N, C-alpha and C positions, 0 to 999 in steps of 0.2 A: 525479575527479568535480567537478561544480560545485554549490555550495550555493545553492539558491534558497529564500528564506524559511525558513531553518533546516532544509531538507530536501535531502538529497543526490540529485542527478540525474546519472547516468553521461554522460560526454561523447558516447558513441555514440548514446544515446537523444536527447540534445539536438540533435546533428547531424542525425539521421534525422528528427526532428520538424520542424526548419527546412526540410529538403529536401521533406518531405511537404507542408508548408504552401504552399511555392512551387508545387509540382505541382498542388495543389488549386486554387489561383488560376488556374493555366494551363489546367486542365481545364474550369473554369467559363467562362473567356474563350473557349476553343476551342469549347465547346458553344454559346455565344452567337453566335459568328461563323458556325458551321455552320448554325444555325437561321435567322439573318438572311439568309444567302445563299439558303436554300431558299425563303423567302417573298418574296425580292426587296427586302428592307429594307436601307437603307444602313447600313454599319458605321461608327459615329461614334467619337469619342475615348473610349478605355477608361475614363478618369476619370469619365465620366458614369454609368457603371454599376458603379463600384468597390464601392459599398455592398453590392449583391446578391452580387457575387463574394466579398467578404470574409465575408459571413454564411454563404455556402455552405462556404467553407474552414473557418471556425470550427466550424460544425455537424458536419461530417464528422470533423474532427480531435478534437473533444470525444468523439464516439462511439467513435473509435479508441482514445482513452485509456481509455474506460469498459470496453471489451471485451478489453483486454489486448494491443493491437497492439504496444505497446512493452515487453512483458514479456520476461524472458530467454529463454523458450521461443520467442517470436516472432522474436527477434533471431537465434536459432541455427538455426531450422528454417523453410525457405521454405514448405513445405507447411502448417505450423501458421500461419505469418504470413498466407498467402493466404486460408486459411479464416476467420481473424479479420477480415481486411480486407473480405471479402464481407459479413460481419455488420455491420461498422462503417459501410460505405457505405450499406447498407440502413437502418440506424438513423439515420444522418445525414440521409437523404432524408425519413424519417418526421418527424424534428425540423424539417426545412425546411418540410414541409407544414403542421405545426402553427403555425410562425411565419408562414407565408403566410396562414393563416386568421386569425391574431390581428393581424397587421400587414401588410395588403395593400400591395403596391408595394415592400416592402423586400427581397424575395427574388426569385430567378430565376423566370421563367415555367415552367409545368409542362412545356412542350415542351422548354425549355432544360434543365430538371432531368433529364429522361430521358437526354439526351446527356451531361450533366455526370456523372451517376452512372456510366455506362459508361466514360467517359474516365478518371474518377478511379480506378476499380478497375484499369484497364489501366496507367495511369501509376504508381500506387503499387506494384502487383505487379512491374512492370518495374524500378522503382528498387531493390527488394529483391533481385531477381535479379542486378542489376548490382553493387550495393553490399554484398551479403551477405558476401563474403569480406573486404572491407575493414572492415566493422563488427565482424565476429567475429575479426579478426586483431589483431596486436600494436600496430597504429597507434594504437588508442584505449585501450590498456592501460598502466597505470602500472607502472614498474619498481621493485620493492621489494627492499630488503636487510633481512634479519631479524637482529636482535641477540638470539640465543638459539637453543638447539638441543634444548630439552626438550619437554614435552607441549604447551605453548602454541605453540611454533613448529610442532609437528606439526599443530595445529589450523589454523594458517594454510595449511600445505601441503595439508591436506584441503580447505580452502575454495578454494584455487587450482584444485584438480582438478575442482571442480563446474562444471557447464555454465553459461556466461554470466559467469564470473568476470571482473571488470574490472581485473585486475592479473596480473603474472607476477613470480615471485620469482627474482632474479638471483643470490642467494647467502644462505647462513646462516652466522652467526658464532657459534661456541661460546664463551660468556663464562665459562669456568671452572666450568661446571655439573657436578654430580655424575652425573646421569642424562641421557645423551644419547639423543634419539629420532631425530635426523637424522644418519645416518652420514656423509653427504657434507659436513657442516658444517666450516668452516675454523676452527681454533683461533685465538683472539684473539692469543695470543703469537706466532703465525706471521706476523702483519701488523704491520709497523713503524709505518706511519702510516695509521690507520683512515679519517680524512677523505679522504686522497688515494686510498685504495682504493675508497671509495664513489664518488668522482668518476670514476675509471677504469672502474668497472663500469657507469657510466651510470645509476645509481639516481636516481630522482626523489623517493624517500621511504624513510626508515629507520623500522622499527617495533621498539619495545622490547618483547620478549616473554620476559622473564626469569621463571623460576619463583619466585625469591625476590628481592625488590627491596631488602630491608633491608640497608643498607651494601654493596650490590652494583651500584647504578646508576652507570654510567661517565660521570659528569658532564662530565669533561674531554673525552672523545671526543664526547659529544653536543653540547657547546658548539661544538667545532671543526666538526663536521658541519653544524650549524645555520648557522654563519657562511659556509659555502660556498654557501648558497642551497638546500640540500636540506631538504625538509620532514621533521621528526621527530615521530613519533606514538607514543602508548602503545597497549597491547593493547586496552584497553577502548574507547578512542575509535575505533580502527581497526575493531573488530568492529561497533560502532554504525553507522559509516558504510557498511560493506560489506553488512550484513544488515538494517539498519533495525530493530534491537532493542538493548536494553541487556543485555549479556552478564553474567548472574549469576555465572558461573564466574570471571570476572576482575575484576568491579567491586568497589569498596570505598567506604565512606562518604565519604572525602575526595574521591574522584573525582566523586561525585554533588554534593558541596557546591561544589567549585571549578570544575567544568566548565561550559561554556555551557549554559544551559537553565533551566527553571522561572522565566522572567523575569517580573518584576512589570509590565513594560512592555506586557504583553498585556491590560491592563485594558480598553482601548478595543476590542480584538478580542473580548473577552468580551461587551461590550455589543452589538456587531454580531452575535455568535453568538446571543445571546438574542433579538434582534429577528428574526433569520432563523428561529429555532425557533418563535416565536409565529406569524409569518405563514405559514410552510410547514405547520405543524401544523393551523392553521385551514383552509387550503385542502385539505390531505390528508384531514382528517376529513370534509369535505363530499364530496370526490370518491370516497372509498373506503367511505362509509357503506353503499351498496347491496351492495358486495362482502362487507363484514363481516356484514351482515344475512343474505345468502345462505348464507355458510358457517356462520353461527351456527345456521341452520335445519338444515343438513346434519349438523352435529355433534350436534344434539339428536335427529335421526332415527336416527343410527347407534348412539348409546350413551346411557345414562342419565347424568344430571348436568347441571350448568350449562354453557351454551355458552361463556360468558366467565367465567374464574376469576381471582381476585385472590390473589397470592402475595407474601409479604414478601421484600423484597430490601434490600441495603445500598447506600446512595447516597452523595452528597457528604458528606465529613467523617465518614463512618461512620454517618450517620443512616439509620434504617430507613424504608421506605415500602412501599406495596403496588402492585405492577405489575399491569397488566391484559393478559391474553392470551386468544386463542381457545383453548379446551381441545383439545389434540392427543393426550392420553392418556386411558385409561379413568379413570373417577372413583375407582376403587379402586387406582390406581397406587401409592399409599403408604398402604395400609390399616393398616399397623402404626405409622404416624405418623413414620417415620424418613425423612429426606431421602436420596435416592439419585441418583447420577450417571446421566445419560442414556447409554445404550449404543448401539453400532452394531447396527442391526436390532433395536432394543428392542421386546420383545413387548407392552409396555404401550401402545405408540403405535397409534392406530386407523388405518384405511385413509385416511380423510379427513385425519387428523392428519399422516400421512406426506406427503401431497401438500402440505398447508399449510406444513409445515416446509421442504420442498424449495424452495418459491417464496416463503417468508417471509411468507405471508399471516397466520399466527398472531401475527405481531408487530404487525400494524396497530393493534390497540386501544391499544398503548403510546403512540400519538400523543397520546392524552389525557394521559398522564403528562408528555409533552414540553410540552404547552400549559400544564399546571399548574406547570411549572418543576422537577419532580422529576427529569426526565431531559433529555437533549439528543438530537438526531438522531445526533450523532457523539460517541463516548466509550467508555471501557471497559465491557464488558457487566457489568451488576450481578449479583452472586451472592447466594445465600441466606445468611442469618446463620449457619446451621449449618455451611456450607462455609467461610465467611469465618473463623470462629473457629479451625477446624482448619488452614486454609491459612496464617493469620498465625503460627501456632506452628511450621509446617514450612518456610515460605518466607520468606527475608529480603526486606525492602522491600515485602511484600505490602500493608501498610497505606497505602503511598504512592500506590497506584493510586486511592485514594479521595479524593485531593486535587483531582481533576477530576470533573465531573458525569458520571454514567454515560450510556451512549448505546444507541440501537437497533442501530446498526452501529458498527464501530470498526476501528482499525488491526490489532488481533489477529484480528478476524473475516475480514478480506480476505487475511491472510497465513498464518493457521494455523487452519483451520476446525474442528478437533477440540478438545474440552474435556471429556473424560470420565474423567480420572484425575489423580493428583498430578503426573505428568510433563507431561501436557498443560497443566495449570494453570500449571506453571512456565514453559513455553514461551510461553503466552499472556501471562503477567505480563511477560516481557521485552519484548514488543511494546507492552503497555499502558504500561510505564514510558517507552518511547521516545516514545509519544504525549504522555504527561503532561509530559515533559521538553522536547519540541520542538513543542508545539502552535502552530499558526498557522492562519488562515483558509485558506491555500493547502493545508495538509495536510487540513483538513476537506473541501475541495472534491475533492481527490484521492481521499479515502476514499469519499465519496458516489458519485463516478463509478465507482470500482472495485467498489462494491457491486452495480452493474448486472451486472458480470461474474460475481459470486458467485451472483446470482439466475439468470442464464442458464445457468451451468454449476455447479449446486449440488453440488460434490463434498463428500461427508461431512456433509451437513446432518443435524442431529439435533434 
């Protein structure tokens, strides 16, 4: 994987994105030439129209990122990929139309755009048909050697078996552990020179996956392996890179303290984030006011109670504030006064509320909280004080998620949509910690784009 702005991007995804960008430029240029020949216009130097070509490529590729064209499912399934490409090209053209209205002359002509849209879909779909086996093959996968043969090593083996895994394991070394989970693991005593063995196996990375590290870390072996040019990684860092979450089963306080992350150098990024929140929230409040008003009326017509309700949540540094939302449940949803998790097919949710939750319309009034500075557009979802008190007692590091401002959408929301139990809260915490640890504007942009995918395909919205 390649690390861009503290976020890991698989080599296959980066390669495919670069190929796509070149193909999008080619499709836009081909569309221009076709249309010019149709109307008898001379085709001049391509540099004279590079701006519109570039805008077309950026618009469509941005839409592709937003709808999940580069997700593991899309990389593994041609059918899934083509379906998402069709949506991406359509959204890209809509974005182009908006830009053409706002900035006339900077985009392709409408007649060019029609041809470019068709060619883009054909070029991108064809590239996936041709490159599909290469992208999903071993060419883009790292070769791993695992030091360990216990439960942690088994977790890596299970991760390798998942669809879209970016690595293959070339061997497991049993480091004198009591309980062996990997029967094919080679005993450390059977290998005379471990660093030479690693090189002969063609491993590009060694992962330390010991069950008990106290007085058991093979420092001499790791040092010699490191000097051969092979990357050495520990279990926690490996899981973070491969899954985009902080693994609570393997992490310890010292790793959080000494690993890269939680940088104070992001102060300037924080200022930019706040400026974006102010401008975007003001624009969104103006644009969505009619929508909020319409659904507020529908909520009132369907059930008794206020259309917009205020509920206490825990925000930055554990400070409480009141969030604004369109009411999606009956007014007597918590008649006994006790906080309850939302459930799948929750009977308390109204018909209008169910629709609003699926398309996230009920979240729109929170834009006011963003403008006030209580929230951001991107960040961990704020929880109710009753849940926070209980979760801090049961989940390690839960309080650390409050070190960043809560958001309307977040890394956990686009990767793990459910959140109605202690186990769900644990999984979401792992993603929230990853966001808090690795926050950059690049990650915020990625989350905002991926939120479009969650809205279009609202699996598990509650």
